[in-house]
C-alpha positions as CSV (number, residue, x, y, z in Angstrom):
1,X,-8.3,-63.9,44.5
2,X,-5.9,-63.4,47.2
3,X,-3.3,-63.9,44.8
4,X,-4.4,-61.2,42.7
5,X,-4.8,-58.7,45.7
6,X,-1.5,-59.5,46.1
7,X,-0.2,-59.0,42.8
8,X,-2.1,-55.6,42.0
9,X,-0.5,-54.2,45.7
10,X,3.2,-55.4,44.5
11,X,2.2,-53.5,41.2
12,X,1.0,-50.5,42.9
13,X,4.1,-50.3,45.2
14,X,6.0,-50.7,42.7
15,X,4.9,-47.6,40.4
16,X,4.5,-45.6,43.4
17,X,7.8,-46.3,44.2
18,X,9.1,-45.4,40.4
19,X,6.9,-42.0,40.6
20,X,8.6,-41.4,43.7
21,X,12.5,-41.8,42.5
22,X,11.8,-39.7,39.7
23,X,12.5,-36.5,40.6
24,X,15.6,-37.2,42.7
25,X,17.0,-39.0,39.4
26,X,16.0,-35.8,37.3
27,X,17.0,-33.5,40.2
28,X,20.7,-35.8,39.9
29,X,20.3,-34.8,36.1
30,X,20.0,-31.9,36.3
31,X,22.6,-31.3,39.2
32,X,25.3,-33.0,36.8
33,X,24.4,-31.0,33.9
34,X,24.7,-27.7,36.0
35,X,28.1,-28.6,37.1
36,X,28.8,-29.6,33.5
37,X,27.8,-26.4,32.6
38,X,29.6,-24.4,35.2
39,X,33.1,-25.9,34.2
40,X,35.3,-24.6,32.1
41,X,35.9,-26.0,28.6
42,X,39.1,-28.2,28.8
43,X,41.1,-26.6,26.1
44,X,44.3,-27.2,26.8
45,X,45.0,-23.6,26.8
46,X,44.9,-20.3,29.4
47,X,42.6,-17.0,28.6
48,X,44.8,-14.0,29.1
49,X,45.4,-13.2,32.4
50,X,44.9,-9.4,33.6
51,X,45.8,-7.7,29.7
52,X,45.6,-7.3,26.0
53,X,45.4,-10.8,24.2
54,X,45.3,-12.9,21.2
55,X,43.9,-15.7,23.0
56,X,46.5,-18.7,21.8
57,X,48.5,-20.8,24.1
58,X,50.4,-24.0,23.1
59,X,53.5,-24.1,24.9
60,X,54.0,-24.1,29.1
61,X,53.9,-20.6,29.4
62,X,55.8,-19.1,32.8
63,X,52.2,-17.8,33.5
64,X,50.6,-21.6,33.7
65,X,53.3,-22.5,35.5
66,X,52.2,-23.3,39.2
67,X,55.2,-21.6,40.7
68,X,53.7,-18.3,39.3
69,X,50.2,-19.4,40.6
70,X,48.2,-16.5,42.8
71,X,44.6,-14.9,41.9
72,X,46.2,-11.5,42.3
73,X,45.9,-9.8,38.4
74,X,47.9,-7.1,36.9
75,X,46.7,-5.2,34.2
76,X,49.5,-4.7,31.5
77,X,49.2,-3.1,28.2
78,X,51.6,-2.5,25.4
79,X,51.4,1.0,23.3
80,X,53.9,-0.6,20.8
81,X,51.9,-2.7,19.3
82,X,48.7,-1.4,17.4
83,X,44.9,-2.4,17.2
84,X,45.6,-5.4,15.3
85,X,48.1,-6.9,17.9
86,X,50.5,-7.5,15.4
87,X,54.2,-6.5,16.6
88,X,55.8,-3.7,14.5
89,X,59.2,-4.9,12.9
90,X,60.9,-2.6,15.1
91,X,60.8,-4.5,17.7
92,X,61.6,-8.0,15.9
93,X,65.1,-9.1,15.2
94,X,64.5,-8.3,11.8
95,X,64.2,-4.6,12.6
96,X,66.2,-2.2,15.6
97,X,65.4,-5.3,17.9
98,X,63.9,-2.2,20.6
99,X,62.3,-3.6,23.1
100,X,58.5,-3.1,23.3
101,X,57.2,-0.4,25.5
102,X,55.2,-2.3,28.8
103,X,53.3,-0.8,31.4
104,X,51.5,-2.4,34.3
105,X,49.4,-1.6,37.3
106,X,47.3,-3.4,40.1
107,X,50.4,-4.7,42.0
108,X,48.9,-5.3,45.9
109,X,50.8,-3.5,48.5
110,X,52.9,-6.1,49.4
111,X,54.9,-6.0,46.2
112,X,58.8,-5.7,46.7
113,X,59.6,-6.5,43.4
114,X,58.5,-7.5,39.6
115,X,59.9,-9.9,37.6
116,X,59.1,-10.1,33.3
117,X,59.0,-13.1,31.4
118,X,58.6,-12.9,27.7
119,X,58.2,-15.9,25.8
120,X,56.8,-17.2,22.2
121,X,54.6,-20.1,22.8
122,X,56.3,-21.7,20.0
123,X,57.3,-24.7,21.5
124,X,60.7,-26.0,21.2
125,X,62.4,-28.9,23.1
126,X,58.9,-28.8,25.2
127,X,59.8,-25.3,26.5
128,X,58.6,-21.8,25.5
129,X,61.3,-19.7,23.3
130,X,62.4,-17.4,25.8
131,X,62.8,-13.4,24.9
132,X,63.5,-11.5,27.3
133,X,63.7,-12.6,31.3
134,X,64.4,-10.6,34.0
135,X,64.1,-9.8,37.7
136,X,64.2,-7.7,41.1
137,X,62.7,-5.1,39.1
138,X,61.9,-2.2,41.7
139,X,58.6,-2.1,43.3
140,X,57.8,1.7,42.1
141,X,58.5,0.4,38.8
142,X,55.2,0.2,37.1
143,X,56.5,1.2,33.3
144,X,59.0,0.6,30.8
145,X,59.6,2.4,27.6
146,X,60.6,1.5,24.5
147,X,63.9,0.1,24.3
148,X,64.6,0.6,28.0
149,X,66.3,-2.1,29.7
150,X,64.7,-3.2,32.5
151,X,66.2,-1.9,35.6
152,X,67.4,-4.8,38.2
153,X,68.6,-8.2,36.9
154,X,68.3,-8.8,33.1
155,X,68.5,-12.7,32.5
156,X,69.7,-14.9,29.1
157,X,67.6,-15.1,26.3
158,X,66.9,-17.8,23.7
159,X,70.3,-16.4,21.9
160,X,72.2,-16.5,25.0
161,X,72.4,-12.5,25.5
162,X,71.1,-10.8,28.3
163,X,68.1,-8.4,27.7
164,X,65.4,-8.1,25.1
165,X,65.8,-10.7,21.8
166,X,63.3,-9.8,19.4
167,X,61.3,-12.0,17.6
168,X,62.9,-14.0,14.4
169,X,60.2,-16.5,13.5
170,X,61.3,-18.3,10.2
171,X,60.4,-15.9,7.0
172,X,56.8,-16.5,5.1
173,X,55.6,-18.9,8.0
174,X,52.4,-18.4,9.9
175,X,52.5,-16.2,12.5
176,X,54.2,-16.7,16.1
177,X,52.2,-15.7,19.2
178,X,54.4,-13.6,22.3
179,X,53.6,-13.0,25.7
180,X,54.8,-10.6,27.9
181,X,54.5,-11.3,31.1
182,X,54.7,-9.3,34.5
183,X,54.6,-10.8,37.8
184,X,54.2,-8.7,41.4
185,X,56.5,-10.8,44.1
186,X,56.3,-10.0,48.1
187,X,60.5,-9.9,47.6
188,X,63.5,-9.4,46.3
189,X,64.7,-12.9,44.2
190,X,68.2,-14.3,45.5
191,X,69.3,-16.1,42.5
192,X,72.4,-15.3,40.6
193,X,72.6,-13.3,37.5
194,X,73.4,-16.0,34.9
195,X,70.0,-17.8,36.1
196,X,67.9,-20.0,33.7
197,X,64.1,-18.9,33.3
198,X,63.5,-22.1,35.6
199,X,65.7,-21.4,38.3
200,X,63.7,-18.2,38.3
201,X,60.4,-19.4,38.8
202,X,61.6,-21.8,41.2
203,X,62.7,-19.1,43.3
204,X,59.7,-17.1,42.8
205,X,57.0,-20.1,43.9
206,X,55.1,-19.0,47.0
207,X,55.8,-15.2,46.5
208,X,53.8,-14.2,43.6
209,X,51.4,-11.7,44.8
210,X,49.7,-10.6,41.3
211,X,50.5,-11.5,37.5
212,X,49.6,-10.3,34.1
213,X,49.9,-9.9,30.7
214,X,49.7,-8.6,27.0
215,X,50.2,-10.8,24.3
216,X,50.4,-10.0,20.5
217,X,51.6,-11.9,16.9
218,X,54.2,-11.4,14.6
219,X,55.1,-12.7,10.8
220,X,55.9,-12.5,7.5
221,X,59.3,-10.5,8.2
222,X,61.1,-9.1,5.3
223,X,64.3,-11.0,3.9
224,X,67.2,-9.9,5.4
225,X,70.0,-8.5,2.7
226,X,72.7,-10.8,1.8
227,X,70.7,-13.1,4.3
228,X,67.8,-15.7,2.3
229,X,68.1,-18.9,4.6
230,X,65.3,-18.6,6.9
231,X,66.5,-18.5,10.5
232,X,65.2,-20.5,13.3
233,X,62.1,-20.2,14.9
234,X,62.4,-17.4,17.8
């Protein structure tokens, strides 16, 4: 009888412990679920920061590099690109190779200069294709007209030339996606005029106070007379 009482008591205690622990376990599960729901999806990409976009990122663009990290956001837009987000041929290397219009706003009062980096997220040798690099753009400048060279220092593009190089993806290939990124800096960069994109980004580290981008696509370029060979992706 005594053994039966002990067994009954032990069973009751076990059931009581289980009942007491269940809410805690459930709460932990609920907390974990909430944490998972709150965490952003790890897609390997980056949503457009402070501008218009097509939302496609494949290569390590300047705007996702640790050297350009900031919580400040610039609003970046272009009037050259229509609502379908397809860059006109006039702004490509198949056309007149004219740089698109670009405007930005929202820079903090500490801004001393701007930098522009336009890249194709098509990866070549582990890096995006560079179409436009400029820095030490005066703080009072918040717009470049179509075809206007950026004031300040113009860096070298994918073709090895300074200034803007319009897109020239392979003919009849899939769309390429271009990111026109603008960075507000709290200083003027002290780097040589022939600096690479990576050298400019390294100099920007710790000085970016806001950033933003506008993105667009380009594809199905017309065949250039006398050149039937599809050029390298740019």
